[in-house]
C-alpha positions, 0 to 999 in steps of 0.5 A: 529072302524070297519076296512075299505077296505083301511086299510085292503089292506094296511095291506095285502101289508105290510104282503106280503112285509115281506114274504121271497122268498122260494128258490128251488133246481132243479136237479141233471140235466144230460143233456142240454135238461133237463136244458132247461126245468128247465130254464122255472121255475127257480125263484130268489133264486133258485139253479140248480144242475148239476149231477157229471160227464163229459158233452159234447157239452152243448149249453145253454142260461142262462137268469135268473133274480135273485136279489141282495138278491136272486141270482140264483146259478148253481153248481155241485152236488159236488164241481168240480165234473162236467167237461164240454168238447167239443164244449160247449157254455154258453151265460149269459144274465140275472141278479144276476146269479152265476156259481160256482165250475165247471171244463172245460177241453179240450173244443174246442173254436169254440165259446166263452165258457162262454159269458157275454152279456147284463148281470148284476151282474153275477159271474163266481167263483171257476171254473177250465179251462184247456187244451182248445184251439181254435180261441175264448175265454174262457170267453168273455165280450161283449156289455151290460155286466155290473158289472159282475165278474170272481173271484177265477178261474184257467186257465191252458194250454189255447191255446187261449185268457183266457179273452176277453172284446170286443168292437164293433158296438154292443155297439150302441144298447146294451151299453158299457160293464162297471164295470166288475171285474177280481179278484183273478184268477190264469193263468198258463202255457199258451203256446206260439203261433206264431200267434197274438191274444193270449193275456191272457187277452185283454180289448178292441178292435181296439184302433184307433176307440174305445180307448177313450171309458171308460170301467172301468174294474178292473183287480186285485190280479191275478197271472200269471205264465209262460203266454207265449201266445204272447208279450202282457200278458195283452193288454189294448185298451180302457180307465179308466181301473185299473190293480193293485196288479197282480203278473207276474212270468217268463212270456214271454211278458209284461203288455201293455197299447196298447192304450186308456187313463187314466188307473191306473197300480199300485202295480203290481209285475213282476219277470223275463220273457222278459219284464215289462210294455209298454205304449201307449196312454194318461193320464195313471198312472204307480205307485208303481210297482216292476219289477225284472230281466226283460230280456228287459226293466222295463218300456218303452214308445212308439213312435206312428204314431199319438199324438192323438188317431187314429194311429196304435200306439198312442204315450205315452203322459201326463202319470205319471210314479212314485214311481216304483222300477226296478231291473236289467232290461237287456236293460233299466230300463226306456226307453222313446222313443222306436220303433222310425221310425218303419215302419208298411207299410200301417199302418204308421211309428212310428215317433211321440215322447212320450211327456208330460210324468212325470217320478218321484221318481222311484228307478232304480238299476242294474248291466247291461243295461241303468238305464234310457234312452231317445231316441229322446224324449226330451219333458218329465219331469224326476225328483227326481229318485234314481239310484244305478248303479253297475257292467256294468250298465250306466245312460244315462239320469238321469234327474233333481235332481237325487239321487245316493245311495243304496236304502237299500231294506229290504231283496232282497235275499228273494225277498223283494224290499221294502225300509227299514226304513233308505232307501233314497228312502223314501225321495220323491223329489217334482216335480218342481212347485208342493207342497210337497206330490203331483205328 
C-alpha cells in the first residue's frame, strides 16, 4: 500500500523524537565579554569551559535553559584551576545549570557572589570559597528560586553570610523560594564579628512578617568547624525546613529556630562551643540530636513577646523535644523558659512563656549545671526522661516518670554516645495518653 502523507509525517516525528541532542563544548573562555557572547549560542547539554587562571570582576547573567536529561555545565579547564576574585557577581536565572569545580578567593561581597533568582534545578557543586568578606552573601537564594542545590562546597574564612535565603515582597511577583538543598558542605573558621547579621546560614527574613511561609529548605550532612560569626550559626526564620545530620565542632553559637513553624531538627551532632539548639516558634520537632560539652545550654526554649507569630520573638509552643542526648552542658541540659522579661524597648518585652511543648525520652547527663530546668513556664509536658547526675549537677524539674540511671553509652571516651545494647535509654516511656511507640 502506498504510504499516505499522514503516515510519512508520523514516521518523521518518531525519527526526530529519537534523535539525541549533540552537546557542544565552548571555550576555554578567558573574559566576561567572551562569556557573554557564548551565552547566545549555548544549547541544552553544552559545556562551557573557563580558562585556568585568576579572573577579576566578572559580572554575568547565567540564564541557560538546560533540561533534566541535558543540563548546561560551566566548569574550569582543570578542576579548581580557575579562581575568581574581586567584585564578581553571577546571577543564576535559568534551569538545569551546573557550576562545578571553581575557586572564589578574596572576593569583595559588595553584591551577592552567586545568586539563585528565579532559577530551577540549578546546582553549585565542588567549589571552594575562601577569604571573602563584605555586606552581602557568598550564595544568595531569592524569590522564585526552586529546587536548586549547593553541594560539596567549602567555605573558609568568610567574613559575611555564607548562605542567605531571603524572603521579601518579591515573592508576590516571582514566588516563594522553595525546595532548595544545602548538602555535604564544609564551613570552617568563620571569624567572629561584632555586628549582627553574620550567621553562617540564614533561612528566611523578618520572621514576624514572613515566619509562616512554607519554604521547605533542606540543610543536611554539612560540617561546621569553628563557625564563630555571631550567636546564631544557623538562623531559621520561616517554616517547613529540615536541619538534619549536620555536625558542629567548637562553634561559638547555636543552631537557632529564630521563629517560623513546623521545622525538623534531627540527628545533628554539636560538640563544644558556646551552645546547642535554641527554639522559638511553633510545631518544631527536635529529636535524636547529640549535644556534648556545651558551654551554655543543650536545648533552650525562649519566652516571647507573643504566643502567635508577630512578636520580635515568638514564644516556643507545641514543639516536640524527644530522644535527644545531652552531655555536660555547663548551664542546663534542657532549659524551658529562657530570657524571661528581657526588655527590647520598642520591640517589646519577652513576657509570654513557652507552652504546650513536650519534652519526652531525652537522655541528660553531666557533672555540672542543671540537667533540666523550668523557669516560670509550667504548661509543658515533661515525661520519661533519663537523668544521670554526677559531680555537682542538679535536677530542678525532672517531670513525670523520670528514669535515674547510667545510660551506658557505647564508647564515650571515643565520642560514641549512642546507647549500648543494655542501655536503659532504649526503654522509651510512652507519653501519657499515647499508644506505645508514638510521641
